[in-house]
N, C-alpha and C positions, 0 to 999 in steps of 0.2 A: 273515383271516376273522376274529370277530368271539369278543369275548372274553364266556365265557357270562356270564346278571347273576347278581350271587351275594349272599351277604343273611346277618348272621348270625342264627338263628332265633329265639333264646331271647335278646331285649330288653327294656327298662323300658319300657313306651311309659307316658307322665301324663296324657296323655289319654283318654278312653275316651266311650263318647253310651250313653245308657239303650236308647235302642232294641236297637241291636246286642247287647246285656247279653239282650232279651227273646227278637230273632233268635235268639239261641246256642243259645236254651234245646232251639226246631225239628232245630238242627245237631247237637247232644251228640246228641238219640236218633238223629237220622241216623250220623252217624258213629258211633254207636254200633253199631247192624246193620253197617254193616259191616264195622268192624274184627273184631267177632264173627264172620260168614260168612268174616274174609278168613284171618282166625288158626285157626280150626279147618282153613279147607284146605293152612295153613300147616301145620297139629302136625300134618297126615297126610303132607306133603310130607319135612317131616322122616324120620319116622319111616320111610316109604319111603326116605330117603338113607337109613337109619342102617343097613339090611339092603343097601342099595345098596355102601355100606362095606365090611358087614362080607361080602359074598358078593366083590366083583370087588377091596376094596381099592384103592378109590380114588372120587372123586365125580360126583354128575351134574349139569352147569353147569343147566341147566332148573330142577333143583328147588333149585340154593342159588340161582338167580336166583328164584323165587318167595317165599323164604323173607328174600331180600333184599329183596325190592318193600311184600312184608308190614312190616319193622321201617319205612323208607322213608316205607309210608302213612302208620304209626302215631308215627313223629318230627315228619314235618313242621307231624305235626296238632294236639299236644302246647301247641303254646304257645297257639294257640285257644282249644282245649278249658280248657287250665289260666286262665281270662283274663287274661292276659301278651298281649294281643295286644288291635286289631280286628280285623287282615287274615282274610278270612274265607277260608277254603280250601276246593278243592275240594271234592264230600263223594266224590265213585266219584276209584278211583285215577290218581295221572296222576305222568308221569315226573321226577323228582324224585332227586336226588344228595346223599349226606348225606356229610359229610369233618372227620378229625379233626384238629385243628389240633394238637400238639406243642409245647410251651414250650422252649427248648434251653437248657441251663445251663451257664452260664462259668465 
């Protein structure tokens, strides 16, 4: 079994290309439209989840996965949108895992 390919998302990259800066404008528009629609659907899923918890006293896995997918979508595209990297992400949602790494205090 191979280890999944992982990399830190928010790293400073010194080199940048002017062409990518121009392409980025079109990508911003496309990513913005997808994120807006996905966000509205995620908000609807969260409202349904709220009522699901209120009535049944437990969470629905599918609704939770949908909301998590929206968060993973936006976080995965932030470095490109905020001009931190030239690595262009996919416009449409793709499977991504976001992990938190905590520092242990001595």
